[in-house]
C-alpha positions in Angstrom: 90.1 -25.4 -41.7 86.7 -26.2 -40.4 83.9 -26.2 -42.8 81.6 -23.0 -42.5 78.1 -23.8 -41.7 75.1 -21.5 -42.5 74.5 -18.5 -40.4 73.8 -19.1 -36.8 70.4 -19.0 -35.4 69.5 -19.1 -31.7 70.2 -22.7 -31.7 73.7 -22.0 -32.9 74.6 -19.6 -30.1 77.5 -20.6 -27.6 78.4 -18.9 -24.5 82.2 -19.7 -23.6 83.8 -18.9 -20.3 87.5 -18.5 -20.5 89.5 -18.7 -17.2 91.9 -15.8 -16.3 94.5 -18.1 -15.2 94.5 -19.9 -18.5 95.9 -16.7 -19.8 99.1 -17.2 -17.8 100.9 -20.4 -18.6 103.4 -20.2 -15.9 105.1 -17.8 -13.6 107.8 -17.0 -16.4 105.3 -15.9 -18.8 102.7 -13.6 -17.3 103.4 -10.4 -19.2 100.7 -8.5 -21.1 102.4 -9.9 -24.2 102.5 -13.3 -22.9 98.8 -13.1 -22.2 98.0 -11.8 -25.4 99.7 -14.8 -27.2 97.9 -17.2 -24.9 94.6 -15.5 -25.8 95.5 -15.6 -29.7 96.0 -19.5 -29.2 92.7 -19.9 -27.5 90.9 -17.6 -30.1 92.1 -19.9 -33.0 90.0 -22.6 -31.2 87.0 -20.4 -30.8 87.4 -19.3 -34.7 86.8 -23.0 -35.5 83.5 -22.8 -33.9 82.6 -19.7 -35.6 83.4 -20.9 -38.8 81.0 -23.9 -38.3 78.2 -21.5 -38.2 78.1 -20.6 -34.3 77.7 -17.2 -32.9 79.8 -16.9 -29.7 79.6 -14.9 -26.6 82.9 -14.8 -24.7 83.3 -14.3 -21.0 86.6 -14.4 -19.1 88.1 -14.6 -15.9 90.5 -11.7 -14.5 91.8 -12.8 -11.1 95.7 -12.6 -11.8 95.2 -9.5 -13.9 93.2 -7.8 -11.1 96.1 -8.7 -8.8 98.7 -7.1 -11.0 96.8 -3.9 -11.2 96.4 -3.8 -7.3 100.0 -4.6 -6.8 101.1 -1.8 -9.1 98.8 0.6 -7.5 100.2 -0.4 -4.0 103.8 0.2 -5.2 102.9 3.5 -6.9 101.1 4.8 -3.7 104.2 3.8 -1.6 106.8 5.3 -4.0 105.0 8.2 -5.8 102.1 9.0 -3.4 99.4 8.0 -6.1 96.0 7.0 -5.0 94.9 3.4 -4.8 92.8 1.9 -7.4 89.5 0.5 -6.0 88.9 -3.2 -6.6 85.6 -2.4 -8.6 87.6 -0.2 -10.9 90.2 -3.0 -11.4 87.5 -5.1 -12.6 86.5 -2.4 -15.1 89.9 -1.9 -16.2 90.4 -5.7 -17.0 87.2 -5.9 -18.9 88.6 -3.2 -21.3 92.1 -4.5 -21.7 91.4 -8.2 -21.9 88.1 -7.6 -24.1 90.5 -5.5 -26.5 92.8 -8.4 -26.8 90.1 -11.0 -27.2 88.2 -9.1 -29.9 91.3 -8.3 -31.9 92.6 -11.9 -31.6 89.4 -13.5 -32.7 88.8 -11.0 -35.6 92.4 -11.6 -36.8 91.9 -15.4 -36.7 88.8 -15.2 -38.6 90.4 -12.8 -41.2 93.3 -15.1 -41.8 90.8 -17.9 -42.4 89.1 -16.0 -45.4 86.5 -14.1 -43.4 87.0 -10.9 -45.1 84.4 -9.2 -43.3 85.6 -10.3 -39.8 87.1 -6.9 -38.6 85.0 -5.2 -36.3 82.6 -8.3 -35.9 83.7 -8.9 -32.3 82.8 -6.2 -29.7 83.5 -5.9 -26.0 80.8 -4.8 -23.7 81.9 -3.2 -20.4 79.3 -5.0 -18.3 77.8 -4.3 -14.8 76.3 -7.0 -12.8 73.9 -6.5 -10.0 74.4 -8.1 -6.6 72.4 -8.1 -3.3 74.0 -5.6 -0.7 72.7 -8.2 2.1 74.6 -11.1 0.4 76.4 -13.2 3.1 79.6 -13.3 1.0 80.4 -9.7 2.2 80.8 -11.2 5.7 83.0 -14.3 4.5 85.4 -13.5 1.6 86.1 -16.5 -0.5 87.0 -15.5 -4.0 90.7 -16.0 -5.0 92.2 -13.0 -6.7 95.7 -12.1 -7.8 98.8 -14.3 -8.4 99.7 -17.5 -6.5 102.2 -17.2 -3.4 104.4 -20.1 -2.1 104.5 -21.1 1.6 107.7 -19.2 2.2 106.2 -15.9 1.0 103.4 -15.9 3.6 105.3 -14.2 6.6 106.2 -11.2 4.4 102.8 -10.9 2.7 101.1 -11.1 6.4 103.6 -8.1 7.4 102.9 -6.0 4.3 99.2 -6.8 4.0 97.9 -7.5 7.5 94.2 -7.1 6.2 94.5 -9.6 3.5 92.8 -13.0 3.8 94.9 -15.7 2.3 93.7 -19.3 1.5 95.3 -22.3 -0.2 93.9 -22.6 -3.8 93.7 -26.3 -4.8 97.1 -27.0 -3.5 98.6 -24.8 -6.2 99.7 -22.2 -3.8 98.2 -19.2 -1.6 96.0 -16.5 -3.0 94.1 -13.6 -1.5 90.5 -13.9 -1.1 87.7 -11.3 -1.4 83.9 -11.1 -1.1 82.2 -13.0 -4.0 78.3 -12.3 -3.8 76.2 -14.3 -6.3 75.1 -12.4 -9.4 71.4 -11.4 -9.7 71.0 -9.4 -12.9 73.1 -8.6 -15.9 72.5 -4.8 -16.4 73.5 -4.7 -20.1 71.8 -8.0 -21.1 69.5 -6.2 -23.7 72.6 -4.6 -25.5 74.4 -8.2 -25.6 71.1 -9.6 -27.1 70.8 -6.9 -29.7 74.5 -7.3 -30.7 74.4 -11.0 -31.1 70.9 -10.8 -33.1 72.9 -8.3 -35.4 75.6 -10.7 -36.1 78.4 -9.8 -33.6 80.3 -12.0 -31.3 80.4 -10.4 -28.1 83.0 -10.3 -25.1 81.3 -9.5 -22.0 80.8 -10.1 -18.3 84.6 -10.0 -17.9 85.7 -11.2 -14.4 82.2 -12.0 -13.6 81.1 -8.4 -14.3 81.6 -5.2 -12.5 79.6 -5.8 -9.2 77.0 -3.0 -8.4 74.2 -2.6 -5.9 71.2 -0.3 -6.0 71.1 2.5 -3.4 68.2 4.8 -3.5 67.5 3.4 -7.0 70.8 4.3 -8.5 73.5 1.9 -9.3 76.8 1.9 -7.2 79.9 -0.2 -7.5 81.2 -2.2 -4.7 84.5 -3.9 -4.1 84.0 -7.5 -4.6 84.4 -10.1 -7.4 81.7 -12.1 -8.9 82.5 -15.6 -9.7 82.9 -15.7 -13.6 81.2 -19.0 -14.1 78.0 -18.0 -12.0 77.8 -14.8 -13.9 78.2 -16.8 -17.2 75.6 -19.2 -16.3 73.2 -16.3 -15.6 74.0 -14.5 -18.8 73.7 -17.7 -21.0 70.2 -18.5 -19.5 69.0 -14.9 -19.8 70.0 -14.7 -23.6 68.5 -18.1 -24.3 71.9 -19.8 -25.3 71.3 -23.7 -25.4 75.1 -24.4 -24.8 77.6 -23.1 -22.2 81.2 -24.0 -22.6 83.5 -23.6 -19.4 87.0 -23.5 -20.8 89.8 -24.5 -18.4 93.0 -26.4 -17.8 91.8 -29.8 -18.1 90.2 -31.8 -21.0 87.7 -33.3 -18.8 86.4 -33.1 -15.2 87.7 -35.9 -13.2 86.6 -37.9 -10.0 89.5 -38.3 -7.5 91.5 -35.7 -9.4 95.3 -36.0 -8.9 95.1 -39.4 -7.4 96.0 -42.9 -8.7 92.1 -43.4 -8.9 91.6 -40.4 -11.1 88.4 -41.1 -13.5 87.7 -38.6 -16.1 83.9 -37.9 -16.9 82.5 -37.9 -20.5 78.6 -37.4 -20.2 77.1 -37.0 -16.9 73.6 -35.9 -15.6 72.9 -33.0 -13.2 71.9 -35.4 -10.7 75.1 -37.3 -10.9 77.2 -34.0 -10.6 75.1 -33.1 -7.6 76.1 -36.4 -6.0 79.9 -36.1 -6.8 79.9 -32.5 -5.3 78.2 -33.8 -2.1 81.0 -36.5 -2.0 83.7 -33.7 -2.3 85.2 -34.6 -5.6 85.7 -31.0 -6.7 87.8 -28.5 -5.0 86.1 -25.6 -3.6 88.4 -22.8 -5.1 88.7 -24.6 -8.6 86.3 -27.1 -10.2 83.4 -26.9 -7.6 82.2 -23.4 -8.7 82.4 -24.5 -12.4 80.3 -27.6 -11.7 77.8 -25.4 -9.7 77.5 -22.9 -12.3 76.9 -25.7 -14.9 74.1 -27.2 -12.8 72.5 -23.6 -12.4 72.7 -23.0 -16.2 70.8 -26.3 -16.9 68.3 -25.9 -14.3 67.6 -22.5 -15.6 66.6 -23.9 -19.0 70.1 -24.6 -20.7 70.4 -27.7 -22.8 74.1 -28.7 -22.1 77.3 -27.6 -20.5 80.7 -28.7 -21.7 83.8 -28.5 -19.6 87.1 -28.9 -21.4 90.4 -27.2 -22.4 90.9 -24.4 -25.1 92.6 -26.8 -27.5 89.6 -29.4 -27.4 86.8 -26.8 -27.9 85.9 -27.9 -31.4 86.2 -31.6 -30.7 84.1 -31.3 -27.5 81.2 -29.5 -29.5 81.5 -32.5 -31.9 80.9 -34.7 -29.1 84.4 -36.2 -29.1 86.1 -34.6 -26.0 85.4 -32.8 -22.7 82.8 -33.3 -20.0 79.2 -33.0 -21.1 76.7 -32.1 -18.3 73.1 -32.8 -19.3 69.6 -32.6 -17.7 
């Protein structure tokens, strides 16, 4: 068990982004129970950081989970005549469901390690994120959601969903893409900051946040998906976190990924990462948004971003693992 440090101060705050696809290990393990088991495994590693004295704010993806809800909605509409669930409501639904699982798993992991007051110390905030209604993303859908489809499934999908836009996602299969406007403001930022200051670990900005616009001064939900890593970067800078971690499926970011010339990166500067982005080393639907979010966070005042896998979180914070992006 990690040695517990003194209570976290502002310098001990970490914002951790967990990918929605990391909760589904393979196509044979994608039930709610399977996802909860994956969350429990990840929260064991997050608990290591809490026991070292860090306060954590956890964000998470929800692409596959939103896809499941929308698919069930479509089937129910055809069979039972029930109404379709709007995409914006699917995002809110996954915030509650995944947030519940994350907060329960983290509190349980801490309790088992002797933290007797852990129960109820992790809370979920259903979070709205404001976007610009004039964002060009609404005219050019690009954000992958839902499950992966193989080549042989495409003809049937196009017949069933002629309005869907499908794109290949880093050669892992085809996925539906939807508008992905850039986040402008975390509506519940003050509440999140208050909870952190009061000693809570917070789950927030699930799925990048519920996208909302302002119309005549009022907030109004819109059907879109905000990139979780961009929203995490905006949140982390806004609440003054010095460190942001993007937890993903690889231990380190690599140049020439998947080729014989693959080169893992340890510590790199923002300038170097911008160069690698320009050279096309990072897949647009996979690692590129993570790298761009990391750059955004540091340019907004963050001290460091670590990109690594869940099982190497503690080692990465100790400087032994992961890709460390610095100013």
